[in-house]
N, C-alpha and C positions, 0 to 999 in steps of 0.2 A: 876890650870894648872902649872906643874912644868917645869922649863926650862930644855931643853935637847940638846941645840945647843951651841957649842963653837964659839968663835969669828972667827976662821979660816973658819969654816963651813958657818957662816953667810956671811963672805966676799966673799967666792967663789960663793955662791948663788946670791949675789948682782951683781957680775961681770958677771955671766951668764945671768942674767935678763937684764942687760944693753946691753950686746952683742946681745941678741935676739931683743931688741928694736931698736938697730942701724941697724941690718939686715933688719928689717921691714921698718924702715924709709928710707933706701937707696934702697928699692925695690929688695933686694936680695932674700927674701922669699915672697911668695904671695899665695893667695888662702887659701884653707883649712889648709895647713901646717902652714901658718902664724898665723891663728887664734888659732890653737892648741898650737903653741909655745908661743904666747902672753899670753894665759891662764896659761901656765906653768910658764912663767916669773912673772906674777902677784902672783901666788901661792908662788914662791920662795921669792918674796919681802915680802909678808905677813908673811910667816914663819920666815924670817930673822928678821923682826921688833918685833915679839912677842917671838922670841927665843924658839919656840916650833914646832917640826915637828911631826904630828900625826902618820906618818909611822914609826918613831923611837920607839914609845911606845910599839907596839906589839912584836917587836923584842928585846926590852930591850937595845937598843943602846943609848949611851949618849956621846956626844962630848964635853960637858960642863966640865970645870975643877971643880973638887969637892974640897970643903974647909974642 
C-alpha cells in the first residue's frame, strides 16, 4: 500500500475527527447522525494514521510530497 496523503491532509482529517468527537461528547449531535459521523471520524483517523486513502486511488489523487 503506497502512501497518498500529505501531512496537511492528515492534519485536517484529525482535526475534523476531534471536532466530531467533541460534538458527540457535548451532546450537540445525537441519534443516527451522531453514529454516522462517529464512523466517519473513525475512518478519518484510520486513514490519517496509515497515510492512505482508498478513495484517492481510483481518481489518481496524491497529496503526499514526492521525493
